[in-house]
C-alpha positions in Angstrom: 120.8 81.5 155.4 118.9 82.9 152.4 118.4 86.6 151.9 114.7 86.2 152.7 115.5 84.3 155.9 118.0 86.9 157.0 115.5 89.7 156.4 112.8 87.9 158.4 115.3 87.3 161.2 116.2 91.0 161.2 112.4 91.9 161.4 112.0 89.6 164.4 115.1 91.1 166.1 113.7 94.6 165.5 110.3 93.6 166.9 112.0 92.3 170.1 114.0 95.5 170.4 110.8 97.6 169.8 109.3 95.9 172.8 112.3 96.4 175.0 113.6 99.1 177.3 116.8 100.5 175.8 117.3 104.0 174.5 116.9 102.8 170.9 113.7 100.9 171.4 111.3 103.8 170.7 113.1 104.6 167.4 112.7 101.0 166.3 109.1 101.0 167.3 108.5 104.2 165.3 110.2 102.6 162.3 108.1 99.4 162.5 104.9 101.5 163.0 105.8 103.5 159.9 105.9 100.2 157.9 102.7 99.1 159.5 100.9 102.3 158.6 103.0 105.2 157.3 100.0 107.6 157.1 99.1 107.1 160.7 102.7 106.7 162.0 105.1 108.6 159.8 108.8 108.0 160.4 111.4 110.7 160.3 114.4 109.3 158.5 116.8 111.4 160.6 115.8 109.2 163.5 118.0 106.5 162.0 121.0 108.6 163.3 120.0 107.6 166.8 120.6 103.9 166.2 123.8 101.9 166.5 125.1 100.4 163.2 123.7 96.9 163.8 120.1 98.2 164.4 120.4 100.5 161.4 121.5 97.7 159.1 118.6 95.6 160.4 116.2 98.4 159.5 117.7 98.5 156.0 117.2 94.8 155.6 113.6 95.1 156.7 113.0 98.1 154.5 114.4 96.2 151.5 112.0 93.4 152.3 109.1 95.8 152.5 110.0 97.5 149.2 107.4 95.3 147.4 105.7 93.5 150.2 104.0 90.2 149.7 102.7 90.5 153.3 102.0 93.4 155.6 104.7 93.7 158.3 102.4 92.4 161.1 101.4 89.4 158.9 105.0 88.6 158.1 105.7 88.5 161.9 102.6 86.4 162.4 101.1 88.7 164.9 97.8 90.6 165.0 97.7 94.3 164.1 96.4 95.0 167.6 99.9 94.3 168.9 101.2 97.2 166.7 98.5 99.4 168.0 99.5 98.5 171.5 103.1 99.2 170.7 102.1 102.8 169.6 100.2 103.2 172.9 103.0 101.8 175.0 105.5 104.3 173.5 103.1 107.2 173.3 103.6 107.4 169.5 101.0 109.7 168.1 98.5 108.5 165.5 98.5 111.3 163.0 95.1 110.2 161.5 93.5 111.4 164.8 94.7 115.0 164.4 91.8 117.4 163.9 89.3 114.7 164.8 86.6 115.6 167.3 
């Protein structure tokens, strides 16, 4: 498997986890939302400490892929941005761009 294929596989695994129900799912959702739109959904790097090693390594692979993205994270997954918006709603992850808005 090429490095690019491994990174895409890691991204797909993380998306599945983010939509799951384990204790680490919300952290993965926050991480992916940070890649989707870091201004609206900032990610606290200390949250990585809540992940097991396998998920943490997956995040690093995805982050490395996103270093100079050819595609936005939702496009790389082949899903509409609306699914990321729903992920934020499902987990109650605050959209920071709405702060102070009337």
